[in-house]
PAGU-13208 format. One record per residue: x, y, z of N, C-alpha, C, O, CB in turn. Coordinates in steps of 0.05 Angstrom, whole numbers, plus 32768, in hexadecimal, padded with zeros to 4 digits. Each point is the difference from the previous one (the first is absolute). Glycine has a CB too. Example, Ala and Ser with C-alpha at 12.3 -4.5 7.8 and 13.67 -1.06 7.14 Angstrom:
2
81087F8E809C7FEE8018800080128018800080158000800D7FC57FE9800C;801F802C7FD98010801880017FF18016800E800A80168004800E7FDD7FD1;
***
This chain:
249
80117FE880007FEF801880008011801980007FFA80147FF37FE27FD38026;803A80197FF6801280178001800D80067FE5800180177FF880087FDF8039;80007FF57FC2800D80047FE57FEB800A7FEC800680127FF0801B7FC9801A;7FC7801A7FF77FEB80097FEE7FF9801D80057FFD80107FED7FF07FC28012;80118036801B7FFA801C8007801580137FF57FFA80157FF57FEF7FDB8034;803180087FD9801680117FF67FFE80037FE2800580167FF680187FDA8030;7FDA7FFC7FCC7FFE80027FE37FE880107FF78000800D7FEC80177FC78010;7FD4802A80147FE880107FFB8006801E80047FF880107FF07FEA7FCA801E;802D802C80078008801B80058010800C7FE87FFC80177FF980067FDF8039;800F7FFA7FC2801080097FEA7FEF80087FE8800880107FEF801D7FD38021;7FC380117FEE7FEE80057FE97FEE801980057FF9800E7FED80077FC18009;7FF9803680237FED80158007800C801C7FFE8019800380027FCF7FDD801C;800880347FDD8009801B80007FFF800C801C7FF37FF480127FFC80127FBE;801F801080348001800D801A7FE3800880097FF1800B7FF1803E80068005;7FCB7FE980247FE68007800B7FEA7FEC7FFB7FEA800480098024802A7FF1;7FF87FBD7FF77FEC7FEB7FFB80037FE9801380157FFA800B7FEA80137FC5;7FEA7FE5803580007FE880117FF67FE97FEE7FE97FFF7FF8800F801B8033;801B7FD37FD07FF97FE97FEF7FFD7FE78012800F7FFD8014800980177FC4;7FD67FDB80217FFB7FE7800F80007FE87FEF7FF980017FE87FEB801A8037;80247FCE7FEC7FFD7FE77FF17FE47FF580067FF1800B800F80417FEB7FF3;7FC87FF47FF17FE57FF680007FF67FF8801C7FEA80068008801D7FEA7FCA;80098001803E7FF77FF8801B7FF9801880127FEC8000800E80307FD87FEE;7FF4803E80037FFB801780107FE7800F7FF57FEF8009801080427FFB7FFB;7FCD7FFE7FDB7FE9800D7FF47FE67FF280077FEB800D8004803280027FD6;7FE47FD780287FE87FF080077FF78006801C7FE88001800680277FDB7FDB;8004802980317FFA8007801C7FF4801C80037FF08005801180347FDC7FFE;7FE580317FDF7FF9801D80047FEA800A7FEE7FF88017800280377FEF800B;7FC77FEA7FE07FEE800A7FEC7FE6800C800B7FF480117FF380207FCD7FEE;7FE4801980377FE7800B800B8005801B800C7FEF80127FFD80017FC0800D;80268032800480068019800E800C80157FEE7FFE8018800780097FCD8022;800580137FC1800E80147FEF7FF97FFD7FE37FF77FEA7FF7802F80168029;7FDD80167FD17FFB7FFE7FE3801A7FFA7FF28015800C80067FC580157FFD;80257FCB7FEB80187FF77FF27FFD80017FE27FEA7FFF7FF6801F7FE38031;800E80217FCB800080017FE380127FE97FF680177FFF80087FE080337FF7;7FFE7FBD7FF080107FEA7FF58015800C7FED7FFA80107FEF7FDF7FCF8015;804080187FFE8016800A7FF080097FED7FEB801280067FF07FFC80158037;7FE57FCD7FD880097FEB7FED80147FED800D8004800180197FF4801F7FC2;80157FCF801580127FEC800A801D80087FFA8006800B7FEB7FD77FD2800F;8035801D8019801C80077FFE80117FE880047FFA7FEF80117FFD80407FFF;801E7FCF7FE080137FE98003801780088012800D80157FFC7FE67FDA7FD6;80128001804380168006801380147FE980017FF97FE87FFC7FE78034801F;80387FEB7FEA80167FEC80037FF97FED80177FF880098015802A80187FD9;7FE17FC6800D7FFB7FEC80147FE37FF680017FFA7FED800F80298028800B;7FCC7FF67FD57FE47FF87FFE7FFB7FF47FE58006800C7FEB7FEB80178036;80037FC57FDE7FFB7FF37FE77FEA800E7FF0800180037FE8800F7FD1802C;7FDB80347FFB7FE9800D7FF38000801E8005800A800A80147FDC7FCB7FF1;800E80397FE87FFD801D80047FED800580177FEC7FF18004801B80177FCB;7FFE800D80417FF1800580187FED80187FFB800980157FF7801D7FD98025;7FC0800F7FEB7FEE80167FFE80058014801680047FF980177FD97FEA7FD4;80248037800F8005801580147FE980147FFF7FF180037FED80407FF7800E;7FCC8014801C7FEA80138004800B8019800D80147FFF800F7FCA7FDC7FF5;8016803C7FF680088019800D7FEA800980137FE880007FF98033800D7FDF;7FED7FF980407FED800B80147FFA801D7FF9801380107FFF7FFD7FCF8025;7FD780287FD87FF9801B7FF77FF1801080147FFD80187FFE80037FD77FD4;7FF5800480437FF2801080147FF17FEE801480027FE77FFF7FF9803D7FDF;7FF87FE980357FF07FF280147FE47FFC7FF67FF480137FF5802980008030;7FD87FD57FDF7FE57FFB7FF87FEC8012800F80048006801780097FCB7FDD;7FDE80377FFE7FEB8010800D7FF27FF080167FF3800C80118007800D7FC4;80097FCC802A7FF17FF0801480127FF780177FF87FF080117FEC80007FCA;8034801C802780137FF680157FF58006801C80067FF18012802080177FCE;7FCA800D80237FF68007801B7FEC7FEB800A7FFC7FFE8018800A80327FDD;7FEE7FC17FF97FED7FEC8008800B7FE380007FF17FED80037FEB80327FEC;803E7FDF800E800C7FE57FFF7FFE7FF3801B8004800D8015801C80027FC7;7FD97FD780257FFF7FF2801A801B7FFB800B80147FFD7FF27FC27FEE7FFF;802B8015802A80197FF9800D80027FE280027FEE7FF3800B80128038800F;80157FC97FDB80027FE3800080107FF680188014800B80077FEA7FF67FC7;7FF87FEA803E80107FF280148003800F801A80147FFC800E80037FEE7FCE;7FD68028802B8003800F80197FF67FEE80177FE97FF88001801180347FE7;80187FCF802B7FFA7FEF80178006800E801A8016800C80037FF37FCA7FE1;7FE58029802F8005800C801A7FFD801E80007FF4800C7FED802B7FCE801D;7FED8033800A7FFF801D80037FE4800B80037FFB80187FFC802F7FEA7FEA;7FC37FED80217FE4800A80037FFE801480177FF080137FFE7FFF7FC17FF0;802080278027800080138017800A801C7FF77FF48014800780137FC58019;800F80277FD1800B80197FF77FED800E7FEC7FFE8018800080317FD68007;7FC480027FE87FED800B7FED7FE9800E800F7FF780167FF980157FC67FE6;7FEB801780367FEA800B80108009801A800E7FF1801380027FFC7FBE8006;802C802F8002800B8018800C800080187FED7FF88016800780257FCD8016;7FED80177FCA800180167FEC7FE480097FF87FFB80187FFD80307FD57FF3;7FC38000800D7FE480077FF97FF4801280157FF180137FFA800B7FC27FED;8009802580327FF680108017800C801C80007FF38014800580067FC28016;8021802B7FDF800E80197FFF7FF780127FEA80018019800280277FD18012;7FCE800A7FD67FF7800F7FE97FE3800980037FF680107FF080297FD77FF4;7FD3801080307FE4800680047FF9801E7FFF7FEB80077FF580127FCF8026;8014803C7FF17FF9801C7FFF7FFC800B7FE47FF180137FFC80287FF2802E;7FF47FEF7FC27FFE800A7FE57FE380007FF77FF780127FF080367FDD8006;7FC37FFE80137FE57FFD7FF77FEC801280107FE87FFF7FFB80237FD27FF7;8001803E80207FF08014800F800A801C7FFA7FFB801380107FFC7FCB8014;801880267FC68009801A7FF88017800B80108005801880007FCE7FF07FF2;803C7FE6801C801780088010801A7FF37FF67FFF7FEC7FF27FE2801B8035;803580057FE2801A7FF47FF980057FE780107FFA7FFF80188018802F7FDC;7FFB7FBF800080087FE7800E801D80028009800A7FED800C7FD47FF87FDA;802F80318015801C8003800880127FEF7FF07FFC7FFC7FE87FF4800E8045;80257FEC7FDF80157FF17FF380017FE4800B80007FFC8018801B802D7FDF;7FE47FC37FF780037FE48008801B7FF77FF5800680037FE87FC87FF48018;80437FFD8011801A7FF67FF780017FE280007FF97FF38014801C80377FFE;7FF37FCA7FD780037FE37FFE801E7FFB8001800F80077FEE7FC67FF27FF7;80347FFA8031801D7FFB800380067FE27FFE7FEF7FEF80078014803A8016;80157FD17FDB80087FE47FFE80197FFD7FF0800880127FF17FC97FE08012;803D7FF8800080187FFB7FF17FFB7FFE7FE27FEA7FFB7FF880297FED8030;8002801D7FC87FFD7FFE7FE37FF77FE47FF8800B7FEC8009801A80377FF2;7FC77FDB7FF47FF77FE77FF67FEB7FF280117FF77FEA7FFA803580117FF1;7FCC8012802C7FEE7FF280127FE380027FF67FEF7FF08009802F801B801D;7FDD80077FC77FE580017FF47FF1801A80057FE78000800080187FD08005;800F80467FFF7FF2801A80057FF080097FE87FE980088004803C8005801B;7FE67FF17FC97FF280087FE87FE77FEE7FFC7FEB80097FF7804080087FF5;7FD97FD580197FEA7FED7FFD7FEA800680147FE87FFF7FF980387FDE7FF7;7FE8802B80287FEC800780147FF180197FF87FE78001800380367FEA8020;7FF180297FD37FF380197FF77FEC7FFA7FE97FEB800C7FFF803E800F800F;7FDF7FD37FE07FEF7FF97FEA7FE67FF2800A7FEB80047FF6803D7FF87FEC;7FDC7FF380337FE97FF2800B7FED8014800E7FE87FFD7FFF80347FD98007;7FF0803E80077FF08015800D7FF0800F7FEC7FE880068003803A7FFD8022;7FEB80047FC57FF3800F7FEA7FE97FF07FF57FEA800B7FFB8041800C7FFA;7FD97FCF80077FEB7FEF7FF67FE97FFE80137FE97FFF7FF880397FE77FEE;7FE5801980347FEB7FFD80157FEE801980007FE87FFF800780367FE48015;7FED80347FDD7FF1801980007FEC80017FE97FED80108000803980078016;7FDF7FD87FD67FEC7FFA7FEB7FF680197FF27FE780047FFC800C7FD4801D;801F803A7FDF7FF880187FF17FF3801680107FF680137FF480057FCF7FE7;8004801C803F7FF3801480118011801A80027FF6801580077FF47FC78012;803080227FE0801280168002800E80047FE580017FEE7FEF8005800A8043;800580207FCB801480057FEA801B7FFA800C8009800D80137FDA80177FD6;802B7FC9800B801A7FF7800A801580097FED80017FF67FE97FEA7FE1802E;8026803B7FF18016800A7FEF801A7FF680098009800580177FDD80247FE0;80287FC87FF8801A7FF48007801780137FF98001800A7FE97FEC7FC88011;802580338019801780127FFC80197FF08005800A7FFF80167FDB802A7FF8;80267FCA7FDD80187FF08004801980118001800580117FEF7FE57FCA7FF9;80278020802D8019800F800280157FF27FEF7FFE7FE97FF87FF780268037;802180007FCB80167FF57FF18019800180138008801680077FE57FFA7FCB;801D7FD98034801680008014801B80087FF480148002800E7FD47FDA800A;801980297FCD801880097FF47FFE801E7FF88011801080097FF77FC17FE5;7FE4803680037FFC801C7FF87FED800D80137FE880017FFB80207FF37FD4;8002801680477FEF800D80147FFB801E7FF980098012800E80087FCE8015;7FE280237FC67FFB801B7FF67FE8800D800E7FEF7FF2800B802580017FC9;7FEB8027802B7FEB800F800E7FE47FF77FF77FF980007FE880268027801C;7FD17FD180107FE47FF77FFC7FFC7FE97FEC7FEB7FFD7FF5800880328015;80227FC17FF37FFF7FEA7FEC7FE97FED80047FF47FF87FEC803D800C8012;7FC97FF4801B7FE97FED80037FE6800B7FF77FEF7FF27FF580297FFB8032;7FE4802E7FDD7FE7800C7FF87FFF80057FE27FEB80007FF480128016803A;801A7FEF7FC6800280027FE37FF77FE67FF37FF280007FED803380238017;7FE57FC780087FFA7FE67FF57FE27FFA80037FF37FF57FEE803B7FFB801D;7FC68018800B7FE37FFC80057FF080117FEC7FED7FF57FF4801C8003803C;7FFF80217FCC7FF280117FED80027FF67FE37FED80007FF1801B8027802E;80107FD07FDA80047FF57FE57FEE7FE87FFB7FF47FFE7FEA803C80128018;7FCD7FDF80117FEE7FE97FFD7FE380097FFF7FF07FF67FF080317FED8028;7FD780307FFA7FE4800880017FF8800F7FE67FE97FFD7FF7801A8006803B;800F800C7FC37FFA800F7FE780067FF07FE78001800B7FEA8009801F802F;7FFB7FBC7FEB80037FED7FE9801780097FEE7FFC80007FE77FD37FF5801C;804880118008801780087FEF80117FE77FF880007FEC800E80018041800A;800C7FD67FD180117FEA7FF68018800B7FF27FFE80137FF17FDA7FD0800A;80408011800B801880087FF280007FF97FE38010800B7FF080087FEF803B;7FD67FF47FCD7FFF7FF77FE57FF180147FEE80017FFE7FE780007FD38029;7FF080427FFC7FF080137FF0800F801A7FFC80128007800E7FC57FE48004;802080237FD98009801C7FFB7FF5801280167FEC7FFA800D80167FFE7FC1;800C801E80367FF7801480157FE480097FFB7FF0800380128040800B7FF3;7FC97FF77FE17FE5800A7FF97FEB7FEC80087FEA80088009802980127FD1;7FF27FCC80237FED7FEB80077FFD7FFE801F7FEA7FFD800A80217FEA7FCB;800C801B80397FFF8000801D7FF18018800B7FF17FFE8014803A7FEA7FED;7FD8802F7FF17FF1801880087FE27FFC7FFD7FF080088011803780147FE1;7FD17FD77FF87FE37FFA7FFC7FF67FEE80167FEA8004800A801D80007FC4;80087FE780397FF87FEE80167FFE800F801A7FED7FFC800F802A7FDE7FDA;7FFC8038801C8000801080187FE6801180017FF280018014804180007FED;7FC8800D7FE97FE980127FFF7FE67FF180057FEE800A800D802B80147FD4;7FE57FCB80127FE77FF080037FFB7FF8801D7FEA8003800A801D7FEB7FC8;800E8009803C7FFD7FF9801C7FFB801880127FF07FFF8012802E7FDA7FE6;7FF0803D80027FFD8019800F7FE4800B7FFE7FF480078014803C80037FE4;7FC57FF67FEF7FE5800A7FFC7FEB7FEF800D7FEC800A80098024800A7FCC;7FF57FD2802B7FED7FEE800E80008005801E7FEA8002800C801E7FDB7FD1;800F8027802F80028006801C7FF2801B80067FF280038014803A7FE37FEF;7FDA802E7FEC7FF4801A80047FE17FFF7FFE7FF2800E800E803880077FDF;7FCC7FDB80007FE37FFD7FFC7FF37FF480197FEB80088008801C7FF37FC7;80077FF1803D7FF57FF380187FFF801580177FEE8000801080257FD37FE1;8002803E80108000801480157FEA80147FFC7FF380088014803E7FF37FF0;7FCA800C7FE37FEB80137FFA7FE47FF680097FEF800F8008802D80027FD1;7FE17FD480247FE77FF580077FFD7FF8801D7FEB7FF6800980137FFA7FC9;80188013803E7FFF7FF9801C7FEF801380107FFF80187FFB802E7FD48001;7FC5800980197FEF80118010800F800E80177FF68013800B7FE57FCE7FEA;803D80158011800F800C80168008801D7FF9800980057FEA80097FCD8023;7FEA804080068004801C7FFB801E80077FFB800680157FF57FD27FF58027;803A7FE47FED801D80047FFB80087FFB7FE4801580087FF77FF37FEC8038;7FE77FFD7FC280077FF77FE5800780177FED80137FFE7FF17FCF7FDC8016;800F803D7FFB800580167FEF801C800C8004800E80067FED7FC180048013;80397FF98019801B800A800780167FEE7FF5801480097FF57FD9800D8034;800F7FD07FDB80147FED7FF780017FFF7FE180157FFE7FF47FE47FE78036;7FEF801D7FCA7FFF80017FE3801080187FF5800E7FFD7FEC7FC47FED8016;802B802D800B800F80187FF7801E7FFC8004800F80087FEE7FC98014801F;80307FD9800A801D7FFB8005800B7FED7FEB801780037FF77FE28006803A;7FF87FE27FC980097FEB7FEE8005800D7FE480147FFA7FF37FD37FE28027;800680347FDD8003800D7FE5801780138000800E80027FEC7FC17FF9800D;80368013801D801680138002801B7FF27FFE8013800B7FF57FD180138027;801C7FC97FED80197FF0800180027FEB7FEA80107FEE80017FF080198030;7FF07FFC7FBA7FFE7FEC7FEB801B7FFA7FF380087FE97FFD7FC980257FFB;803D80077FFF801A7FFC7FF280167FF7801480127FF17FF97FE180327FE5;800B7FE7803B80147FF780147FFC7FE2800680147FF280027FEC803D8013;7FE77FC97FEC7FFB7FE3800580097FEF7FE8800B7FEB80047FCE80228018;80237FFE7FCC800A7FF27FE8801E7FFD8001800B7FEB7FF97FCE80267FED;803580048022801D8000800280097FEC801580137FF17FFB7FEF803F7FF7;7FF07FCF802480077FED80167FFA7FE37FF7800E7FEE80087FE78035801A;7FF87FDA7FCC7FF97FE57FF680167FF67FED80037FE87FFB7FCC80238009;804180087FF180167FF97FEE7FFC80077FE3800F7FF77FEF7FF97FE58030;7FE480357FDB7FFB80097FE5801080197FFA7FFB8015800D7FD77FD67FF4;804180147FEC800F80197FFA7FEF80137FEF7FF97FF97FE980327FEC8019;7FCF803280087FF080137FF2801080197FF88011800A800F7FC77FE6800B;802380197FCD800F80187FF67FF9801980118011801180047FF07FDB7FCE;7FE6801580377FF7801780107FFC7FF8801D7FED800A800D7FFE800B7FCA;80257FD980337FFD7FF6801B800A80148014800880167FF97FFC7FBB7FF6;7FFB8027802B800980128016801D80077FFE80107FF07FF57FCC7FFD8028;802C802A7FEE801B8009800180107FF080157FF87FFD80177FFA80317FDB;80257FC6800580107FF080128019800F800A80127FF3800C7FDE7FE47FDB;8012804280138018800F800880048003801E8016800380097FE680157FCC;7FEE7FE7803A80018002801D7FF87FE5800C7FE87FFB8002800E80387FFC;801D7FBC800A7FF97FE6800B7FED800080187FEF7FEF8002803E80027FEE;7FD7802380217FEF800280187FE380067FF87FED7FF4800B803A801B8011;7FD680037FD17FE580077FF77FF37FE97FF17FE87FFB8003802680357FFA;80027FC27FF47FF67FE87FF17FF67FEB80147FEA7FF47FFC803680157FDE;7FEF7FF2803B7FF97FEC80147FE68009800E7FEE7FEF8004804280058003;7FCD80257FFF7FE7800A800D7FE87FFC7FED7FEB7FF780098030802B8010;7FE97FE47FCE7FEA7FFC7FEC7FF97FE27FFE7FE97FF97FFD802680307FEA;80067FC780197FFB7FE37FFE7FEF7FF680187FEE7FEF7FFC803D800B7FEB;7FDC801080317FF07FF880177FE380097FFF7FEE7FF28007803D80108014;7FD180167FDB7FE5800B7FFD7FF07FEF7FEC7FE97FFA8004802880348007;7FFC7FCB7FDE7FF27FF07FEC7FFA7FE4800A7FEA7FF67FFC802E80247FE0;7FFB7FDA80327FFC7FE5800B7FEA800180167FEF7FEE8001804180067FF5;7FD08020801A7FEC800380157FE480037FF47FED7FF38009803580228015;7FDB7FFC7FCD7FE780047FF37FF57FE67FF47FE97FF98002802480367FF4;80067FC17FFE7FF87FE67FF47FF67FED80157FEB7FF37FFD803780147FDF;7FEC7FF7803B7FF97FED80157FE68009800E7FF07FF08008804080057FFE;7FCD80257FFD7FE7800B800C7FE87FF97FEE7FEB7FF8800A802F802D800D;7FEA7FDE7FCF7FEA7FF97FED7FF97FE380027FE87FF980018028802B7FE0;80047FCB80207FFB7FE380027FF17FF9801A7FED7FF08000803C80077FE4;7FE0801580337FF57FF9801A7FE4800B80037FF07FF68010803E800A8003;7FCB80157FDE7FE5800B80027FEC7FEE7FF27FE97FFF8008802B802F7FF9;7FF57FC47FEA7FEE7FEF7FF07FFC7FE5800D7FEB7FF37FFC802380267FDB;80077FDD80367FFF7FE5800C80157FFE80158015800E7FFF7FDB7FDE7FD5;800C8003804180167FFD8014801A7FF87FF280007FF07FEE7FDD80028035;8039801A7FE680197FFD7FF280157FF280118004800880177FF180227FCF;80197FC3800F80177FF3800C801880067FEF80017FF97FE87FE27FE2802C;803180317FF8801980067FF280157FEB80098009800180177FEC80317FE5;80117FBC7FF380117FE98008801D80067FF780077FFE7FE87FD27FE28014;803880278017801D80067FFA800F7FE6800580037FF780167FF9803A7FF7;800F7FC47FDD800F7FE78002801D80068007800C80127FF57FD57FD87FEA;802B80068033801B800280098007801D80098011800E7FF57FFB7FCE7FEB;7FE5802C80348002801C800A801C8006800B8008801880017FC87FE7800B;80407FED7FFB801B8005800A8012800B7FEA8016800A80057FE47FD1801C;7FFD80237FC58010800A7FEA7FF6801B7FF6800A800A7FEC7FFF7FC78006;7FE5803C801D7FF5801A7FF78016801580008012800180117FC27FF28002;802B801E7FD8801280187FFF7FF6801480157FE97FFF800980227FF97FC6;8006801C80377FF9801380157FE780117FF97FEF8005801180427FFD7FFA;7FCD80067FDB7FE980107FF87FE67FF180027FEB800B80078033800E7FDA;7FE37FCD80197FE77FF080027FF77FFD801E7FE88000800580257FE77FD1;80068017803C7FF97FFF801C7FF2801A80087FF88004801780307FDF7FF3;
***
């Protein structure tokens, strides 16, 4: 497998993720894949079919957790701790601690499944190598606004606008009196939010003052999260919080 992986890497372009057939078979439900055809490799008698991973499936949020055993007590604890969300109050911070590989991510996925769509669950994965400013939240926004490195900037902008306008429309129709204020803040921060999502805009916000840019990013992120929490109870899931950059803290 290691030799095959090295030879696949030599064929792929920078920034691409290529998979062999066994891995593609495991991931086809959770991710969108593109067949690349068959490739002949040294040491293999037959040509090998390869696939390119192009994105996360739209159905990944509803995927069942496989093989979850035990932890019912901890699940009940977390469910009880989240109860204030359904009464319009903050549930504060819940920390899942444990050694690497013990099953923290699996547990979080089981908790998410147990909530059965009652909340908006936003995943913010940290990067333990590139600890760039607000990186976990950029990753979350990129996924929520359906962004892809495989698309042109203009197409990503269209995807962003479609999701943004849908969120704004839901706010407009909300009965909560705070909705109008948040709607106004969200529209004021539209290009800042797009920039934070990773869309390079010709008429985007000024980056000459890092401190001002960071302040604007926080305002845009706050407006987005307030909008989400107003429409539905919100869980912000920060994965591997020990790797958070200072600005994200």
